[in-house]
C-alpha positions as CSV (number, residue, x, y, z in Angstrom):
1,M,100.3,169.0,80.2
2,A,99.2,170.6,76.7
3,T,95.9,172.3,76.7
4,Q,93.0,172.5,73.6
5,I,90.1,175.0,74.3
6,I,87.0,174.7,72.2
7,M,85.2,178.6,71.7
8,D,81.6,177.9,70.8
9,H,77.9,179.9,71.0
10,N,78.3,178.7,75.0
11,G,81.7,179.9,75.9
12,D,84.8,177.1,75.7
13,T,85.5,173.6,76.4
14,R,88.8,172.5,77.8
15,H,90.9,169.4,77.1
16,D,93.8,169.0,79.0
17,F,96.6,165.7,77.8
18,D,99.5,164.7,78.6
19,A,101.6,164.5,75.2
20,K,103.6,161.5,77.3
21,D,100.6,159.4,77.3
22,V,99.9,157.7,73.6
23,K,96.1,157.2,73.7
24,A,95.5,160.9,75.2
25,L,98.2,162.1,73.0
26,L,96.1,160.1,69.7
27,E,93.0,161.2,71.0
28,A,94.1,165.0,70.9
29,E,95.1,164.4,67.3
30,R,92.0,162.8,66.6
31,R,90.3,165.9,67.8
32,F,92.3,168.4,66.4
33,K,91.8,166.9,62.9
34,A,87.9,166.3,63.5
35,L,87.2,170.4,64.4
36,T,89.5,171.5,61.4
37,G,87.8,169.5,59.4
38,A,84.5,170.8,60.5
39,G,85.6,174.5,59.7
40,F,87.6,176.1,63.3
41,T,90.3,177.2,62.9
42,A,93.1,176.4,65.1
43,A,95.7,178.9,66.8
44,T,98.9,178.9,69.0
45,R,101.4,181.5,70.3
46,T,104.4,181.9,69.4
47,A,107.4,181.9,72.1
48,S,106.9,185.8,71.7
49,G,103.4,185.3,72.0
50,E,102.1,186.5,69.1
51,P,99.3,184.7,67.9
52,V,99.7,181.8,64.7
53,V,97.3,179.9,62.3
54,T,98.0,176.5,62.5
55,R,96.9,173.5,60.1
56,R,99.0,170.6,62.2
57,F,98.5,169.0,64.9
58,D,101.4,169.5,67.2
59,P,101.9,167.9,70.6
60,T,104.5,170.1,72.1
61,V,102.4,173.5,71.9
62,E,101.5,174.1,75.0
63,E,97.7,175.5,74.3
64,T,95.4,175.2,70.8
65,L,92.8,177.3,70.9
66,F,89.4,176.4,68.2
67,F,87.7,179.2,67.5
68,P,84.4,178.1,64.8
69,R,83.9,180.1,61.4
70,L,82.6,183.7,61.6
71,V,79.5,184.2,59.2
72,G,78.2,187.1,58.7
73,G,74.6,188.2,57.9
């Protein structure tokens, strides 16, 4: 089971999906494109645990974290 975690000013929202379920996979990819298109940054972890920014949806990734653009003032 893969998870997409979306951070925002309220905390986080988690969306679990089964990469073997075509409908769920398409919805996860749509969500990825919508969030990154809206300015969110997507990050995953490498096998060694290092965070990496990603710009492509990868259904094999166990966890993707989305965080909004930081705006300074």
